[in-house]
N, C-alpha and C positions, 0 to 999 in steps of 0.2 A: 699796224695799219689795218683799218677795216676794208674788207673786200666788198664790192658792190657788183651788180650785174646790170649792164647797160643794154637795153634793147635797141639795136642800131636801126636807124631809118634810112641813112644814106651815108656813103663814104666817098672821099675825094683823095687824090694825091696831094701831098703838101711838100713845102720846102723844109719842114722841121726834121732836123737830124743832128747828131752829135758833131761838134766841131772837129774833134780828133778821131772820130770813129768812122767806120765805112758806112756809106749810105747803101740802102738796099738796091738791088739791081733794078733800074728804072725800065729796062727793056721788057720785063715780063708783065707789066700792068700798063695798059694804055692810059695816058693822061697823067701818069705819075711825074712829079716834078723833081725827082732825085732825092726825096726825103721819105719819111715813113707815112702811111696812110692815116687819115684822121676821119673818124666817124662822128655822127651826131645822133642822139636819141634820147631816150628816157630811162631813168634809173628805175628798175622794177621795185614794186612794193613801197612806193613813196607817194606822198602827197604834198604839194606846196600850199601856200596861203590861199590860192584860188581853187584848190581841190584837184589840181592836176599833177601828174607825176613830175618830179624835178627833171630838168633838162641837163644833159651832160654831153661833153665832147671827149673823145677818147683817141689817144695815140696808139696805134696798133702795128704789129709786125706785118700783117697781111690784111688786104681789104676784106670788109665783111659785106655780105648781102643784106638787104633789108629784111628785118625780122630776126637776124642772128643775134644771139645773146653773148655778149663779151664780158668776161670776168676782168675787173679792173680795180685800181685803188685811186682815190682822190688825191691830187697833188696841189690844187689851188681852186679858187672860185673867182670867175670873172663877173664883175658887176657891170652890167650893160644897160644902155638906153637905146630904144629905137625911135626916140622923138615923142612917143606917145605914152610909154610906160617904161618902168625900170624892171629889170629881171636879172636873176643870177643864173649863171651856167657853170656847173661843176666841171673842172678840167681833170681828166683822169689819164692814166696809162694802163694799157692792157697788162694782165699778169703774164709776163714774158721775161725771159732771162735778159734780153737786150735792154730792158728798161729798169733794171734793179737799182741803178744809182740815180734814178729820177723820182725823187720823193717829196720835194717841196719847191716853193717858188724860187728859192735860191738856185736850184738846179736847172731852171728853165733856160737861163742864158747860155749855158754850155750846149744846149740842144737847139739853138736858134728858135726857141720857143717862147719868146717874150709875149706878153698879152696881145700886142699888136698882131703877131703872126697868128694866134688863135682867133682874134676877131676877123682877120682877113679869111681864114678858113671858114669860120661860121657864116660870113657874107656869102661865100661860094656855095656853102651847103644849104643856105636859105635864100634862094633867089627872090628878089623883090623886097628884101628887108635890109635895111642899113643900120648896123649896130655901131654904137660908140662905146668904147671901154671907158667907164667912169671910175674904175678902181679894180684892184686885183688882191684878193685875200689869200693868206697862207693855207697850208694844208689843214691846220687846226680849225680854221674857219670853215673850210669845205667839209671837214668831218662833222662839224656842228650842223651845218645846213642838211647834210644827209641823215644825221641822227634825229633831228627834229622832223624831217619829212617821213622818216620810217615810223617814228612815234605816232605821228598823225594818221599814217595808214593803219597801224595796229589799233588805234582807237576807233577808227571808222569800221574796221572789220570785226571788232570785238575780240580780237586775238591778244589784247594787252593782258599780261599777267597780273 
């Protein structure tokens, strides 16, 4: 699995957690909903079709502050629409022992992390925007989105071998 770095812009508490596993202690973080924190941000050193870094959401063991870099691996890609345009958001999990068994779309159900849960978290992370999930792609599709965006970045910077 390729590792990526997500530059976190904001973090929220979420209900996402393993069905049979312990949830993190909700008392230590105000606003946590009994699940793991979810952050949103940009994947470093990537460019999408519009010339912007690709967007990512990341499930983390601890909340991150804006500007923190979180090492993660992609597990899925959400295809979203805000009514005006379509966009993709890479769904990732932080590189942490507690997430080693969460590697693809099939694993999301065990974590209460179906696409609708990610879309709800994204709606809270992006006030004023309403996103509808139009599809959800597997890890291989997320890896492809990241690889294409990294290639575009390398082409623009002249670092392509």
